[in-house]
C-alpha positions in Angstrom: 5.4 9.0 22.4 7.7 12.0 23.1 7.9 14.0 26.3 9.2 17.4 27.2 9.2 19.3 30.5 10.3 22.7 31.8 10.6 21.4 35.3 7.0 22.4 36.2 4.8 20.8 33.5 5.1 17.7 31.4 4.0 17.7 27.8 3.2 14.4 25.9 3.2 14.3 22.1 1.8 11.3 20.2 3.7 10.9 16.9 1.0 8.7 15.4 -1.9 11.2 15.9 0.2 14.3 15.6 -1.4 15.7 18.8 -0.3 16.4 22.3 -1.3 17.7 25.7 -0.1 18.4 29.2 -0.1 15.4 31.7 0.2 15.1 35.4 3.0 12.5 35.5 5.1 10.3 33.2 3.4 7.0 32.3 5.2 3.8 33.2 6.7 1.6 30.4 3.9 -0.9 31.0 1.2 1.8 30.5 2.9 2.9 27.3 3.1 -0.6 26.0 -0.5 -1.2 26.9 -1.6 1.9 25.0 0.6 0.9 22.0 -0.9 -2.6 21.9 -4.4 -1.3 22.1 -3.9 0.4 18.7 -2.0 -2.4 16.9 -2.4 -6.1 16.2 0.2 -8.8 16.7 0.8 -8.8 12.9 0.9 -5.0 12.9 3.7 -5.0 15.5 5.5 -7.8 13.6 5.4 -5.7 10.5 6.6 -2.6 12.3 9.6 -4.4 13.6 10.8 -5.6 10.2 13.4 -3.0 9.1 13.0 -1.0 5.9 15.0 -2.2 2.9 17.5 0.6 2.4 20.5 0.8 0.1 23.4 3.2 -0.5 22.9 5.2 2.7 19.2 5.9 2.0 17.0 6.9 4.9 13.3 7.2 4.9 11.7 10.6 5.7 9.6 10.7 8.8 6.3 10.9 6.9 7.3 7.9 4.7 7.8 5.9 7.9 4.5 7.0 9.3 2.7 6.2 6.0 4.2 2.7 5.9 3.3 2.0 9.5 -0.2 3.3 9.0 -0.8 1.0 6.1 0.8 -2.1 7.7 -1.1 -1.5 10.9 -4.5 -1.6 9.2 -3.5 -4.5 7.0 -2.5 -6.3 10.2 -5.9 -5.6 11.6 -7.5 -7.2 8.5 -8.5 -4.1 6.5 -9.4 -4.7 2.9 -9.4 -1.2 1.5 -6.5 1.2 2.3 -5.8 4.7 1.0 -2.6 6.8 1.4 -2.8 10.4 0.3 0.6 12.1 -0.1 1.6 15.2 -2.1 3.3 14.7 -5.5 7.1 14.1 -5.1 6.9 12.6 -1.6 7.9 9.1 -2.7 4.7 7.1 -2.8 6.3 4.3 -4.8 9.1 4.1 -2.3 6.4 3.8 0.4 4.6 1.1 -1.5 7.9 -0.9 -1.9 8.6 -0.8 1.8 5.1 -2.0 2.5 5.6 -4.9 0.1 9.0 -5.6 1.6 7.6 -6.0 5.1 4.7 -8.2 3.9 7.3 -10.4 2.0 9.5 -10.7 5.0 6.5 -11.7 7.2 5.2 -14.1 4.6 1.9 -12.4 4.9 -1.0 -13.4 2.6 -4.7 -13.3 2.7 -5.3 -17.0 2.9 -2.6 -18.7 4.9 -0.4 -16.1 6.7 3.1 -17.4 7.2 2.7 -20.2 4.6 3.9 -18.3 1.6 4.9 -14.8 0.3 2.1 -12.7 -1.1 1.2 -12.2 -4.7 0.9 -8.5 -5.6 -0.4 -6.6 -8.6 0.8 -3.0 -9.1 -1.6 -1.1 -11.3 -0.8 2.1 -13.1 -2.4 4.1 -15.9 0.8 4.8 -17.9 3.7 2.6 -18.9 6.2 5.2 -17.7 4.8 4.9 -14.2 4.7 1.1 -14.2 8.4 1.1 -15.4 9.4 3.5 -12.8 7.8 1.4 -10.2 9.6 -1.7 -11.5 12.9 0.2 -11.0 12.0 1.0 -7.4 11.1 -2.6 -6.8 14.4 -3.8 -8.3 15.7 -5.4 -5.1 13.1 -8.1 -5.8 14.0 -8.3 -9.4 13.8 -12.1 -9.4 10.2 -11.9 -8.3 9.0 -9.2 -10.8 7.1 -9.6 -14.0 5.2 -7.1 -16.2 1.9 -8.2 -17.7 1.5 -6.9 -21.3 0.8 -8.2 -24.8 4.4 -9.1 -25.5 4.7 -11.2 -22.4 1.4 -13.0 -23.1 2.4 -13.6 -26.7 5.6 -15.2 -25.5 3.5 -17.6 -23.5 1.2 -18.6 -26.3 -1.7 -16.5 -25.1 -1.5 -17.5 -21.4 -1.2 -14.9 -18.7 2.0 -15.2 -16.5 1.7 -16.7 -13.1 5.3 -17.5 -12.2 6.1 -14.4 -10.1 5.2 -12.7 -6.9 5.0 -9.0 -7.9 3.2 -8.2 -11.2 3.0 -4.8 -12.9 0.5 -3.8 -15.4 -1.3 -0.7 -16.8 -5.1 -0.9 -16.9 -5.2 -0.7 -20.7 -3.0 -3.9 -21.1 -5.3 -6.2 -19.0 -8.7 -4.5 -19.2 -11.5 -5.5 -21.5 -11.3 -3.9 -24.9 -12.9 -4.4 -28.4 -10.3 -7.0 -29.5 -9.3 -8.3 -26.0 -11.6 -10.1 -23.6 -9.7 -8.8 -20.6 -6.6 -10.6 -19.5 -7.4 -10.0 -15.8 -10.3 -12.4 -16.1 -7.8 -15.2 -16.8 -6.6 -15.0 -13.2 -8.7 -16.6 -10.4 -10.4 -13.9 -8.3 -8.3 -14.9 -5.3 -4.9 -15.0 -7.1 -3.6 -11.7 -5.7 -3.3 -10.9 -2.0 -2.6 -7.2 -2.5 -3.4 -4.8 -5.3 -1.6 -1.4 -5.4 -3.4 1.2 -7.5 -1.0 4.1 -8.3 -2.6 7.5 -8.8 -5.9 5.9 -8.0 -7.9 9.1 -8.5 -7.1 9.0 -12.2 -8.9 5.7 -12.9 -12.1 6.7 -11.1 -13.7 4.4 -8.6 -17.2 4.8 -10.1 -18.7 1.6 -11.5 -17.7 2.8 -15.0 -14.1 3.6 -14.0 -11.2 2.1 -15.9 -9.9 0.0 -12.9 -13.2 -0.7 -11.1 -14.0 -3.8 -13.1 -10.5 -5.1 -12.4 -10.8 -4.5 -8.7 -14.3 -6.0 -8.5 -12.9 -9.2 -10.1 -10.1 -9.3 -7.5 -12.3 -8.3 -4.6 -10.8 -10.8 -2.1 -7.4 -9.0 -2.2 -6.4 -6.0 -0.1 -6.7 -2.9 -2.3 -4.2 -0.2 -1.5 -4.8 3.2 -3.3 -2.1 5.8 -3.7 -3.0 9.4 -4.5 -1.6 12.9 -4.4 -5.1 14.5 -4.6 -7.1 15.4 -1.5 -10.8 14.8 -1.5 -12.8 17.0 -3.8 -15.9 16.9 -5.9 -14.3 15.2 -9.0 -12.8 12.3 -7.1 -15.3 11.6 -4.4 -15.9 8.1 -5.9 -12.2 7.3 -5.0 -12.6 8.3 -1.4 -16.0 6.5 -1.1 -14.4 3.3 -2.4 -11.3 3.4 -0.2 -12.8 5.3 2.8 -10.8 8.0 4.6 -7.0 7.8 4.1 -5.1 6.0 6.8 -2.4 8.6 6.4 -2.2 12.1 4.8 0.9 14.1 4.0 -0.6 17.2 2.3 1.0 19.8 0.0 0.5 22.2 2.9 
């Protein structure tokens, strides 16, 4: 909450909602804390208090902070479908990394919170996007693994399980003519969080390229990232994830 006065009137602005209004008097700290707690869970506040992972003097932009908080707040409340809509070039992968970092530090997972770090699947539709994401997640390089044909061949046809953050493109793990669908080799509750990059491209319709994968991993939290606002050709995506928890539009 931010306050400004000209000596005669007090204006209160809420950074979370992006709205403000004139008020009669300043609220007490206890009132502010009560309002804050009413909109967050214990886990949500714990996740907010975990610092961002920043290197080399990097600082998050204000909308990146708001996007991370919006996502971790609803995850803390138990949401299973989360959508972030931010314009191209605003750092969605950086935002995804910070969300994962906070969940790692809190040892959040869907089944026994605090007992272990989460297992996460980052899905993209092109290798270049998956590889860029791997570079962004490099601070956790010892926990990273890419699921592809080469990796599975090295393991004599077995899917890898010895990591915490897995990266894959749909085509590498989906069902195809000569492949039965590697994603089916994982138990449905194996992953705690699935991040779908550029989720509007895969289509959330029942025939969509990532829908079968997400249906298999339905117990996980599904976090969609998109740069595309709602329109007629991606309405399935918005129906699947519901309204975005945060929007930073091109405008």
